[in-house]
PDB file of N, CA, C, O and CB in Angstrom:
ATOM      1  N   MET A   1       0.850  -1.175   0.000  1.00  0.00           N
ATOM      2  CA  MET A   1       0.000   0.000   0.000  1.00  0.00           C
ATOM      3  C   MET A   1       0.895   1.238   0.000  1.00  0.00           C
ATOM      4  O   MET A   1       1.697   1.433   0.914  1.00  0.00           O
ATOM      5  CB  MET A   1      -0.967  -0.002   1.226  1.00  0.00           C
ATOM      6  N   ASN A   2       0.756   2.049  -1.005  1.00  0.00           N
ATOM      7  CA  ASN A   2       1.517   3.289  -1.082  1.00  0.00           C
ATOM      8  C   ASN A   2       0.778   4.384  -0.336  1.00  0.00           C
ATOM      9  O   ASN A   2      -0.403   4.629  -0.582  1.00  0.00           O
ATOM     10  CB  ASN A   2       1.762   3.699  -2.547  1.00  0.00           C
ATOM     11  N   LEU A   3       1.474   5.033   0.568  1.00  0.00           N
ATOM     12  CA  LEU A   3       0.870   6.126   1.323  1.00  0.00           C
ATOM     13  C   LEU A   3       1.056   7.427   0.555  1.00  0.00           C
ATOM     14  O   LEU A   3       2.126   7.672  -0.002  1.00  0.00           O
ATOM     15  CB  LEU A   3       1.487   6.232   2.745  1.00  0.00           C
ATOM     16  N   PRO A   4       0.033   8.255   0.523  1.00  0.00           N
ATOM     17  CA  PRO A   4       0.154   9.529  -0.194  1.00  0.00           C
ATOM     18  C   PRO A   4       1.041  10.500   0.576  1.00  0.00           C
ATOM     19  O   PRO A   4       1.211  10.380   1.789  1.00  0.00           O
ATOM     20  CB  PRO A   4      -1.234  10.152  -0.427  1.00  0.00           C
ATOM     21  N   HIS A   5       1.586  11.437  -0.131  1.00  0.00           N
ATOM     22  CA  HIS A   5       2.401  12.482   0.489  1.00  0.00           C
ATOM     23  C   HIS A   5       1.672  13.814   0.455  1.00  0.00           C
ATOM     24  O   HIS A   5       2.299  14.874   0.451  1.00  0.00           O
ATOM     25  CB  HIS A   5       3.760  12.602  -0.216  1.00  0.00           C
ATOM     26  N   SER A   6       0.352  13.757   0.430  1.00  0.00           N
ATOM     27  CA  SER A   6      -0.423  14.994   0.401  1.00  0.00           C
ATOM     28  C   SER A   6      -0.314  15.695   1.751  1.00  0.00           C
ATOM     29  O   SER A   6      -0.136  15.037   2.777  1.00  0.00           O
ATOM     30  CB  SER A   6      -1.908  14.709   0.050  1.00  0.00           C
ATOM     31  N   PRO A   7      -0.418  17.013   1.760  1.00  0.00           N
ATOM     32  CA  PRO A   7      -0.301  17.755   3.021  1.00  0.00           C
ATOM     33  C   PRO A   7      -1.334  17.347   4.065  1.00  0.00           C
ATOM     34  O   PRO A   7      -1.028  17.337   5.257  1.00  0.00           O
ATOM     35  CB  PRO A   7      -0.429  19.228   2.755  1.00  0.00           C
ATOM     36  N   SER A   8      -2.540  17.012   3.645  1.00  0.00           N
ATOM     37  CA  SER A   8      -3.569  16.648   4.629  1.00  0.00           C
ATOM     38  C   SER A   8      -3.260  15.305   5.283  1.00  0.00           C
ATOM     39  O   SER A   8      -3.477  15.148   6.485  1.00  0.00           O
ATOM     40  CB  SER A   8      -4.952  16.599   3.963  1.00  0.00           C
ATOM     41  N   PHE A   9      -2.761  14.337   4.522  1.00  0.00           N
ATOM     42  CA  PHE A   9      -2.433  13.039   5.112  1.00  0.00           C
ATOM     43  C   PHE A   9      -1.229  13.155   6.038  1.00  0.00           C
ATOM     44  O   PHE A   9      -1.218  12.556   7.113  1.00  0.00           O
ATOM     45  CB  PHE A   9      -2.157  12.002   4.013  1.00  0.00           C
ATOM     46  N   VAL A  10      -0.224  13.913   5.638  1.00  0.00           N
ATOM     47  CA  VAL A  10       0.951  14.117   6.494  1.00  0.00           C
ATOM     48  C   VAL A  10       0.542  14.815   7.782  1.00  0.00           C
ATOM     49  O   VAL A  10       1.034  14.468   8.855  1.00  0.00           O
ATOM     50  CB  VAL A  10       2.034  14.941   5.758  1.00  0.00           C
ATOM     51  N   ARG A  11      -0.355  15.798   7.690  1.00  0.00           N
ATOM     52  CA  ARG A  11      -0.840  16.496   8.885  1.00  0.00           C
ATOM     53  C   ARG A  11      -1.563  15.530   9.810  1.00  0.00           C
ATOM     54  O   ARG A  11      -1.366  15.569  11.025  1.00  0.00           O
ATOM     55  CB  ARG A  11      -1.775  17.656   8.496  1.00  0.00           C
ATOM     56  N   ASP A  12      -2.397  14.663   9.246  1.00  0.00           N
ATOM     57  CA  ASP A  12      -3.121  13.688  10.056  1.00  0.00           C
ATOM     58  C   ASP A  12      -2.167  12.747  10.783  1.00  0.00           C
ATOM     59  O   ASP A  12      -2.374  12.443  11.958  1.00  0.00           O
ATOM     60  CB  ASP A  12      -4.080  12.886   9.185  1.00  0.00           C
ATOM     61  N   VAL A  13      -1.136  12.286  10.103  1.00  0.00           N
ATOM     62  CA  VAL A  13      -0.178  11.376  10.731  1.00  0.00           C
ATOM     63  C   VAL A  13       0.616  12.098  11.817  1.00  0.00           C
ATOM     64  O   VAL A  13       0.899  11.510  12.860  1.00  0.00           O
ATOM     65  CB  VAL A  13       0.777  10.784   9.677  1.00  0.00           C
ATOM     66  N   VAL A  14       0.977  13.350  11.594  1.00  0.00           N
ATOM     67  CA  VAL A  14       1.706  14.116  12.608  1.00  0.00           C
ATOM     68  C   VAL A  14       0.830  14.351  13.837  1.00  0.00           C
ATOM     69  O   VAL A  14       1.308  14.225  14.965  1.00  0.00           O
ATOM     70  CB  VAL A  14       2.185  15.464  12.030  1.00  0.00           C
ATOM     71  N   VAL A  15      -0.435  14.687  13.638  1.00  0.00           N
ATOM     72  CA  VAL A  15      -1.351  14.890  14.769  1.00  0.00           C
ATOM     73  C   VAL A  15      -1.512  13.596  15.552  1.00  0.00           C
ATOM     74  O   VAL A  15      -1.462  13.605  16.782  1.00  0.00           O
ATOM     75  CB  VAL A  15      -2.730  15.393  14.278  1.00  0.00           C
ATOM     76  N   ALA A  16      -1.704  12.481  14.850  1.00  0.00           N
ATOM     77  CA  ALA A  16      -1.846  11.191  15.531  1.00  0.00           C
ATOM     78  C   ALA A  16      -0.581  10.844  16.302  1.00  0.00           C
ATOM     79  O   ALA A  16      -0.653  10.366  17.434  1.00  0.00           O
ATOM     80  CB  ALA A  16      -2.170  10.079  14.521  1.00  0.00           C
ATOM     81  N   GLY A  17       0.571  11.082  15.700  1.00  0.00           N
ATOM     82  CA  GLY A  17       1.840  10.817  16.386  1.00  0.00           C
ATOM     83  C   GLY A  17       2.017  11.681  17.618  1.00  0.00           C
ATOM     84  O   GLY A  17       2.555  11.224  18.626  1.00  0.00           O
ATOM     85  N   GLY A  18       1.573  12.914  17.548  1.00  0.00           N
ATOM     86  CA  GLY A  18       1.653  13.800  18.712  1.00  0.00           C
ATOM     87  C   GLY A  18       0.803  13.304  19.861  1.00  0.00           C
ATOM     88  O   GLY A  18       1.248  13.302  21.009  1.00  0.00           O
ATOM     89  N   PHE A  19      -0.426  12.882  19.565  1.00  0.00           N
ATOM     90  CA  PHE A  19      -1.295  12.353  20.618  1.00  0.00           C
ATOM     91  C   PHE A  19      -0.717  11.081  21.228  1.00  0.00           C
ATOM     92  O   PHE A  19      -0.754  10.904  22.446  1.00  0.00           O
ATOM     93  CB  PHE A  19      -2.694  12.077  20.064  1.00  0.00           C
ATOM     94  N   VAL A  20      -0.181  10.190  20.387  1.00  0.00           N
ATOM     95  CA  VAL A  20       0.403   8.952  20.897  1.00  0.00           C
ATOM     96  C   VAL A  20       1.621   9.267  21.760  1.00  0.00           C
ATOM     97  O   VAL A  20       1.801   8.661  22.816  1.00  0.00           O
ATOM     98  CB  VAL A  20       0.794   8.010  19.735  1.00  0.00           C
ATOM     99  N   ALA A  21       2.456  10.206  21.324  1.00  0.00           N
ATOM    100  CA  ALA A  21       3.632  10.577  22.114  1.00  0.00           C
ATOM    101  C   ALA A  21       3.236  11.174  23.457  1.00  0.00           C
ATOM    102  O   ALA A  21       3.853  10.864  24.477  1.00  0.00           O
ATOM    103  CB  ALA A  21       4.499  11.568  21.342  1.00  0.00           C
ATOM    104  N   ILE A  22       2.222  12.020  23.472  1.00  0.00           N
ATOM    105  CA  ILE A  22       1.756  12.590  24.739  1.00  0.00           C
ATOM    106  C   ILE A  22       1.250  11.473  25.648  1.00  0.00           C
ATOM    107  O   ILE A  22       1.529  11.474  26.847  1.00  0.00           O
ATOM    108  CB  ILE A  22       0.640  13.644  24.495  1.00  0.00           C
ATOM    109  N   GLY A  23       0.511  10.530  25.088  1.00  0.00           N
ATOM    110  CA  GLY A  23      -0.022   9.432  25.882  1.00  0.00           C
ATOM    111  C   GLY A  23       1.057   8.550  26.469  1.00  0.00           C
ATOM    112  O   GLY A  23       0.920   8.063  27.592  1.00  0.00           O
ATOM    113  N   ILE A  24       2.129   8.338  25.724  1.00  0.00           N
ATOM    114  CA  ILE A  24       3.202   7.470  26.205  1.00  0.00           C
ATOM    115  C   ILE A  24       4.141   8.215  27.146  1.00  0.00           C
ATOM    116  O   ILE A  24       4.590   7.644  28.140  1.00  0.00           O
ATOM    117  CB  ILE A  24       3.990   6.899  25.028  1.00  0.00           C
ATOM    118  N   LEU A  25       4.443   9.471  26.855  1.00  0.00           N
ATOM    119  CA  LEU A  25       5.439  10.212  27.622  1.00  0.00           C
ATOM    120  C   LEU A  25       4.872  10.987  28.799  1.00  0.00           C
ATOM    121  O   LEU A  25       5.637  11.549  29.582  1.00  0.00           O
ATOM    122  CB  LEU A  25       6.148  11.151  26.728  1.00  0.00           C
ATOM    123  N   ALA A  26       3.557  11.033  28.946  1.00  0.00           N
ATOM    124  CA  ALA A  26       2.958  11.758  30.071  1.00  0.00           C
ATOM    125  C   ALA A  26       3.318  11.055  31.380  1.00  0.00           C
ATOM    126  O   ALA A  26       3.484   9.836  31.406  1.00  0.00           O
ATOM    127  CB  ALA A  26       1.409  11.856  29.909  1.00  0.00           C
ATOM    128  N   PRO A  27       3.439  11.819  32.461  1.00  0.00           N
ATOM    129  CA  PRO A  27       3.751  11.171  33.740  1.00  0.00           C
ATOM    130  C   PRO A  27       2.635  10.228  34.162  1.00  0.00           C
ATOM    131  O   PRO A  27       1.458  10.496  33.921  1.00  0.00           O
ATOM    132  CB  PRO A  27       3.990  12.221  34.832  1.00  0.00           C
ATOM    133  N   GLY A  28       3.012   9.134  34.786  1.00  0.00           N
ATOM    134  CA  GLY A  28       2.027   8.113  35.144  1.00  0.00           C
ATOM    135  C   GLY A  28       1.807   7.208  33.951  1.00  0.00           C
ATOM    136  O   GLY A  28       2.066   7.603  32.814  1.00  0.00           O
ATOM    137  N   SER A  29       1.348   6.039  34.189  1.00  0.00           N
ATOM    138  CA  SER A  29       1.093   5.123  33.082  1.00  0.00           C
ATOM    139  C   SER A  29      -0.350   4.656  33.143  1.00  0.00           C
ATOM    140  O   SER A  29      -0.994   4.764  34.187  1.00  0.00           O
ATOM    141  CB  SER A  29       2.063   3.916  33.121  1.00  0.00           C
ATOM    142  N   PRO A  30      -0.862   4.142  32.040  1.00  0.00           N
ATOM    143  CA  PRO A  30      -2.260   3.693  32.043  1.00  0.00           C
ATOM    144  C   PRO A  30      -2.557   2.580  33.048  1.00  0.00           C
ATOM    145  O   PRO A  30      -3.721   2.380  33.396  1.00  0.00           O
ATOM    146  CB  PRO A  30      -2.634   3.222  30.672  1.00  0.00           C
ATOM    147  N   ILE A  31      -1.535   1.839  33.532  1.00  0.00           N
ATOM    148  CA  ILE A  31      -1.815   0.777  34.499  1.00  0.00           C
ATOM    149  C   ILE A  31      -1.827   1.291  35.929  1.00  0.00           C
ATOM    150  O   ILE A  31      -2.297   0.588  36.823  1.00  0.00           O
ATOM    151  CB  ILE A  31      -0.793  -0.330  34.365  1.00  0.00           C
ATOM    152  N   GLU A  32      -1.330   2.480  36.169  1.00  0.00           N
ATOM    153  CA  GLU A  32      -1.388   3.075  37.497  1.00  0.00           C
ATOM    154  C   GLU A  32      -2.699   3.838  37.642  1.00  0.00           C
ATOM    155  O   GLU A  32      -3.350   4.172  36.652  1.00  0.00           O
ATOM    156  CB  GLU A  32      -0.173   4.009  37.744  1.00  0.00           C
ATOM    157  N   GLY A  33      -3.073   4.105  38.870  1.00  0.00           N
ATOM    158  CA  GLY A  33      -4.265   4.916  39.089  1.00  0.00           C
ATOM    159  C   GLY A  33      -3.893   6.387  39.051  1.00  0.00           C
ATOM    160  O   GLY A  33      -2.714   6.735  38.974  1.00  0.00           O
ATOM    161  N   GLY A  34      -4.873   7.225  39.102  1.00  0.00           N
ATOM    162  CA  GLY A  34      -4.611   8.654  39.159  1.00  0.00           C
ATOM    163  C   GLY A  34      -5.043   9.380  37.912  1.00  0.00           C
ATOM    164  O   GLY A  34      -5.282   8.785  36.862  1.00  0.00           O
ATOM    165  N   PHE A  35      -5.136  10.683  38.060  1.00  0.00           N
ATOM    166  CA  PHE A  35      -5.621  11.534  36.980  1.00  0.00           C
ATOM    167  C   PHE A  35      -4.660  11.556  35.803  1.00  0.00           C
ATOM    168  O   PHE A  35      -5.094  11.579  34.651  1.00  0.00           O
ATOM    169  CB  PHE A  35      -5.846  12.943  37.485  1.00  0.00           C
ATOM    170  N   GLU A  36      -3.351  11.549  36.079  1.00  0.00           N
ATOM    171  CA  GLU A  36      -2.370  11.587  34.990  1.00  0.00           C
ATOM    172  C   GLU A  36      -2.477  10.350  34.111  1.00  0.00           C
ATOM    173  O   GLU A  36      -2.325  10.429  32.892  1.00  0.00           O
ATOM    174  CB  GLU A  36      -0.950  11.706  35.552  1.00  0.00           C
ATOM    175  N   ALA A  37      -2.739   9.205  34.739  1.00  0.00           N
ATOM    176  CA  ALA A  37      -2.880   7.977  33.958  1.00  0.00           C
ATOM    177  C   ALA A  37      -4.098   8.058  33.045  1.00  0.00           C
ATOM    178  O   ALA A  37      -4.064   7.566  31.917  1.00  0.00           O
ATOM    179  CB  ALA A  37      -2.992   6.757  34.887  1.00  0.00           C
ATOM    180  N   HIS A  38      -5.166   8.671  33.525  1.00  0.00           N
ATOM    181  CA  HIS A  38      -6.355   8.814  32.683  1.00  0.00           C
ATOM    182  C   HIS A  38      -6.077   9.741  31.501  1.00  0.00           C
ATOM    183  O   HIS A  38      -6.521   9.469  30.385  1.00  0.00           O
ATOM    184  CB  HIS A  38      -7.537   9.351  33.510  1.00  0.00           C
ATOM    185  N   LEU A  39      -5.351  10.826  31.733  1.00  0.00           N
ATOM    186  CA  LEU A  39      -5.003  11.727  30.625  1.00  0.00           C
ATOM    187  C   LEU A  39      -4.125  11.021  29.602  1.00  0.00           C
ATOM    188  O   LEU A  39      -4.312  11.194  28.398  1.00  0.00           O
ATOM    189  CB  LEU A  39      -4.286  12.981  31.153  1.00  0.00           C
ATOM    190  N   GLY A  40      -3.167  10.222  30.076  1.00  0.00           N
ATOM    191  CA  GLY A  40      -2.309   9.473  29.158  1.00  0.00           C
ATOM    192  C   GLY A  40      -3.103   8.484  28.329  1.00  0.00           C
ATOM    193  O   GLY A  40      -2.874   8.353  27.126  1.00  0.00           O
ATOM    194  N   GLY A  41      -4.032   7.789  28.960  1.00  0.00           N
ATOM    195  CA  GLY A  41      -4.855   6.824  28.230  1.00  0.00           C
ATOM    196  C   GLY A  41      -5.777   7.487  27.227  1.00  0.00           C
ATOM    197  O   GLY A  41      -5.960   6.991  26.116  1.00  0.00           O
ATOM    198  N   ILE A  42      -6.357   8.611  27.624  1.00  0.00           N
ATOM    199  CA  ILE A  42      -7.247   9.346  26.714  1.00  0.00           C
ATOM    200  C   ILE A  42      -6.464   9.838  25.507  1.00  0.00           C
ATOM    201  O   ILE A  42      -6.921   9.705  24.372  1.00  0.00           O
ATOM    202  CB  ILE A  42      -7.920  10.537  27.439  1.00  0.00           C
ATOM    203  N   SER A  43      -5.296  10.402  25.744  1.00  0.00           N
ATOM    204  CA  SER A  43      -4.522  10.942  24.638  1.00  0.00           C
ATOM    205  C   SER A  43      -3.988   9.837  23.731  1.00  0.00           C
ATOM    206  O   SER A  43      -3.916  10.015  22.515  1.00  0.00           O
ATOM    207  CB  SER A  43      -3.374  11.781  25.166  1.00  0.00           C
ATOM    208  N   LEU A  44      -3.614   8.695  24.315  1.00  0.00           N
ATOM    209  CA  LEU A  44      -3.186   7.560  23.496  1.00  0.00           C
ATOM    210  C   LEU A  44      -4.349   7.068  22.633  1.00  0.00           C
ATOM    211  O   LEU A  44      -4.163   6.751  21.458  1.00  0.00           O
ATOM    212  CB  LEU A  44      -2.651   6.412  24.389  1.00  0.00           C
ATOM    213  N   GLY A  45      -5.538   7.005  23.211  1.00  0.00           N
ATOM    214  CA  GLY A  45      -6.721   6.611  22.451  1.00  0.00           C
ATOM    215  C   GLY A  45      -7.052   7.592  21.341  1.00  0.00           C
ATOM    216  O   GLY A  45      -7.437   7.185  20.245  1.00  0.00           O
ATOM    217  N   LEU A  46      -6.905   8.889  21.618  1.00  0.00           N
ATOM    218  CA  LEU A  46      -7.149   9.897  20.576  1.00  0.00           C
ATOM    219  C   LEU A  46      -6.171   9.735  19.419  1.00  0.00           C
ATOM    220  O   LEU A  46      -6.556   9.830  18.254  1.00  0.00           O
ATOM    221  CB  LEU A  46      -7.038  11.317  21.163  1.00  0.00           C
ATOM    222  N   GLY A  47      -4.907   9.489  19.745  1.00  0.00           N
ATOM    223  CA  GLY A  47      -3.900   9.320  18.697  1.00  0.00           C
ATOM    224  C   GLY A  47      -4.175   8.114  17.823  1.00  0.00           C
ATOM    225  O   GLY A  47      -4.115   8.197  16.596  1.00  0.00           O
ATOM    226  N   LEU A  48      -4.479   6.984  18.461  1.00  0.00           N
ATOM    227  CA  LEU A  48      -4.778   5.780  17.683  1.00  0.00           C
ATOM    228  C   LEU A  48      -6.062   5.953  16.881  1.00  0.00           C
ATOM    229  O   LEU A  48      -6.150   5.509  15.736  1.00  0.00           O
ATOM    230  CB  LEU A  48      -4.895   4.559  18.606  1.00  0.00           C
ATOM    231  N   GLY A  49      -7.052   6.597  17.482  1.00  0.00           N
ATOM    232  CA  GLY A  49      -8.301   6.853  16.765  1.00  0.00           C
ATOM    233  C   GLY A  49      -8.093   7.759  15.563  1.00  0.00           C
ATOM    234  O   GLY A  49      -8.669   7.527  14.500  1.00  0.00           O
ATOM    235  N   TRP A  50      -7.272   8.793  15.727  1.00  0.00           N
ATOM    236  CA  TRP A  50      -6.996   9.722  14.623  1.00  0.00           C
ATOM    237  C   TRP A  50      -6.271   9.002  13.495  1.00  0.00           C
ATOM    238  O   TRP A  50      -6.552   9.235  12.320  1.00  0.00           O
ATOM    239  CB  TRP A  50      -6.158  10.925  15.114  1.00  0.00           C
ATOM    240  N   LEU A  51      -5.327   8.116  13.859  1.00  0.00           N
ATOM    241  CA  LEU A  51      -4.593   7.366  12.848  1.00  0.00           C
ATOM    242  C   LEU A  51      -5.529   6.426  12.088  1.00  0.00           C
ATOM    243  O   LEU A  51      -5.438   6.314  10.866  1.00  0.00           O
ATOM    244  CB  LEU A  51      -3.448   6.573  13.495  1.00  0.00           C
ATOM    245  N   ILE A  52      -6.418   5.757  12.801  1.00  0.00           N
ATOM    246  CA  ILE A  52      -7.392   4.876  12.155  1.00  0.00           C
ATOM    247  C   ILE A  52      -8.311   5.683  11.242  1.00  0.00           C
ATOM    248  O   ILE A  52      -8.623   5.252  10.132  1.00  0.00           O
ATOM    249  CB  ILE A  52      -8.220   4.112  13.213  1.00  0.00           C
ATOM    250  N   LYS A  53      -8.752   6.872  11.717  1.00  0.00           N
ATOM    251  CA  LYS A  53      -9.600   7.747  10.902  1.00  0.00           C
ATOM    252  C   LYS A  53      -8.883   8.146   9.613  1.00  0.00           C
ATOM    253  O   LYS A  53      -9.497   8.193   8.547  1.00  0.00           O
ATOM    254  CB  LYS A  53     -10.001   9.007  11.698  1.00  0.00           C
ATOM    255  N   SER A  54      -7.587   8.431   9.713  1.00  0.00           N
ATOM    256  CA  SER A  54      -6.816   8.831   8.536  1.00  0.00           C
ATOM    257  C   SER A  54      -6.773   7.716   7.503  1.00  0.00           C
ATOM    258  O   SER A  54      -6.926   7.965   6.307  1.00  0.00           O
ATOM    259  CB  SER A  54      -5.395   9.227   8.938  1.00  0.00           C
ATOM    260  N   PHE A  55      -6.562   6.477   7.967  1.00  0.00           N
ATOM    261  CA  PHE A  55      -6.506   5.368   7.026  1.00  0.00           C
ATOM    262  C   PHE A  55      -7.879   5.036   6.456  1.00  0.00           C
ATOM    263  O   PHE A  55      -7.981   4.614   5.304  1.00  0.00           O
ATOM    264  CB  PHE A  55      -5.918   4.145   7.699  1.00  0.00           C
ATOM    265  N   ILE A  56      -8.934   5.220   7.242  1.00  0.00           N
ATOM    266  CA  ILE A  56     -10.286   5.018   6.711  1.00  0.00           C
ATOM    267  C   ILE A  56     -10.585   6.070   5.647  1.00  0.00           C
ATOM    268  O   ILE A  56     -11.154   5.749   4.604  1.00  0.00           O
ATOM    269  CB  ILE A  56     -11.342   5.081   7.848  1.00  0.00           C
ATOM    270  N   ASP A  57     -10.204   7.327   5.902  1.00  0.00           N
ATOM    271  CA  ASP A  57     -10.391   8.380   4.894  1.00  0.00           C
ATOM    272  C   ASP A  57      -9.599   8.072   3.636  1.00  0.00           C
ATOM    273  O   ASP A  57     -10.087   8.280   2.526  1.00  0.00           O
ATOM    274  CB  ASP A  57      -9.973   9.747   5.453  1.00  0.00           C
ATOM    275  N   LEU A  58      -8.374   7.574   3.805  1.00  0.00           N
ATOM    276  CA  LEU A  58      -7.537   7.232   2.661  1.00  0.00           C
ATOM    277  C   LEU A  58      -8.174   6.098   1.865  1.00  0.00           C
ATOM    278  O   LEU A  58      -8.221   6.152   0.636  1.00  0.00           O
ATOM    279  CB  LEU A  58      -6.120   6.838   3.123  1.00  0.00           C
ATOM    280  N   HIS A  59      -8.654   5.090   2.546  1.00  0.00           N
ATOM    281  CA  HIS A  59      -9.287   3.947   1.880  1.00  0.00           C
ATOM    282  C   HIS A  59     -10.573   4.380   1.179  1.00  0.00           C
ATOM    283  O   HIS A  59     -10.852   3.946   0.061  1.00  0.00           O
ATOM    284  CB  HIS A  59      -9.585   2.823   2.897  1.00  0.00           C
ATOM    285  N   GLY A  60     -11.350   5.231   1.834  1.00  0.00           N
ATOM    286  CA  GLY A  60     -12.596   5.705   1.241  1.00  0.00           C
ATOM    287  C   GLY A  60     -12.367   6.580   0.027  1.00  0.00           C
ATOM    288  O   GLY A  60     -13.136   6.517  -0.932  1.00  0.00           O
ATOM    289  N   SER A  61     -11.329   7.394   0.049  1.00  0.00           N
ATOM    290  CA  SER A  61     -11.075   8.287  -1.080  1.00  0.00           C
ATOM    291  C   SER A  61     -10.582   7.519  -2.300  1.00  0.00           C
ATOM    292  O   SER A  61     -10.759   7.977  -3.429  1.00  0.00           O
ATOM    293  CB  SER A  61     -10.057   9.355  -0.691  1.00  0.00           C
ATOM    294  N   ARG A  62      -9.971   6.365  -2.090  1.00  0.00           N
ATOM    295  CA  ARG A  62      -9.523   5.566  -3.234  1.00  0.00           C
ATOM    296  C   ARG A  62     -10.690   4.893  -3.940  1.00  0.00           C
ATOM    297  O   ARG A  62     -10.640   4.666  -5.149  1.00  0.00           O
ATOM    298  CB  ARG A  62      -8.517   4.514  -2.783  1.00  0.00           C
ATOM    299  N   HIS A  63     -11.743   4.571  -3.187  1.00  0.00           N
ATOM    300  CA  HIS A  63     -12.878   3.868  -3.778  1.00  0.00           C
ATOM    301  C   HIS A  63     -14.028   4.803  -4.142  1.00  0.00           C
ATOM    302  O   HIS A  63     -15.048   4.351  -4.664  1.00  0.00           O
ATOM    303  CB  HIS A  63     -13.373   2.809  -2.827  1.00  0.00           C
ATOM    304  N   ALA A  64     -13.881   6.068  -3.881  1.00  0.00           N
ATOM    305  CA  ALA A  64     -14.935   7.029  -4.214  1.00  0.00           C
ATOM    306  C   ALA A  64     -14.933   7.269  -5.723  1.00  0.00           C
ATOM    307  O   ALA A  64     -13.876   7.254  -6.355  1.00  0.00           O
ATOM    308  CB  ALA A  64     -14.736   8.372  -3.439  1.00  0.00           C
ATOM    309  N   PRO A  65     -16.100   7.488  -6.294  1.00  0.00           N
ATOM    310  CA  PRO A  65     -16.146   7.782  -7.732  1.00  0.00           C
ATOM    311  C   PRO A  65     -15.465   9.118  -8.026  1.00  0.00           C
ATOM    312  O   PRO A  65     -15.676  10.108  -7.324  1.00  0.00           O
ATOM    313  CB  PRO A  65     -17.609   7.805  -8.237  1.00  0.00           C
ATOM    314  N   GLN A  66     -14.667   9.124  -9.049  1.00  0.00           N
ATOM    315  CA  GLN A  66     -13.961  10.340  -9.439  1.00  0.00           C
ATOM    316  C   GLN A  66     -14.888  11.224 -10.263  1.00  0.00           C
ATOM    317  O   GLN A  66     -15.581  10.745 -11.161  1.00  0.00           O
ATOM    318  CB  GLN A  66     -12.675  10.003 -10.235  1.00  0.00           C
ATOM    319  N   SER A  67     -14.895  12.511  -9.954  1.00  0.00           N
ATOM    320  CA  SER A  67     -15.762  13.419 -10.717  1.00  0.00           C
ATOM    321  C   SER A  67     -14.961  14.244 -11.686  1.00  0.00           C
ATOM    322  O   SER A  67     -15.524  15.063 -12.412  1.00  0.00           O
ATOM    323  CB  SER A  67     -16.542  14.333  -9.785  1.00  0.00           C
TER     324      SER A  67
END
């Protein structure tokens, strides 16, 4: 699968990577209790969700009828 180098796809991947990095590097971990762990888990989920959304958009745009 060839990934596009369009500015919108690159932006989506950078945003997803930022959320994942915040989730992993935030103090506390998802297995510990506390508010920081919840923020890390939420941000990790946002990053993975954004990345999945980007690939769904990419897949959908390839199968959409061209006008």
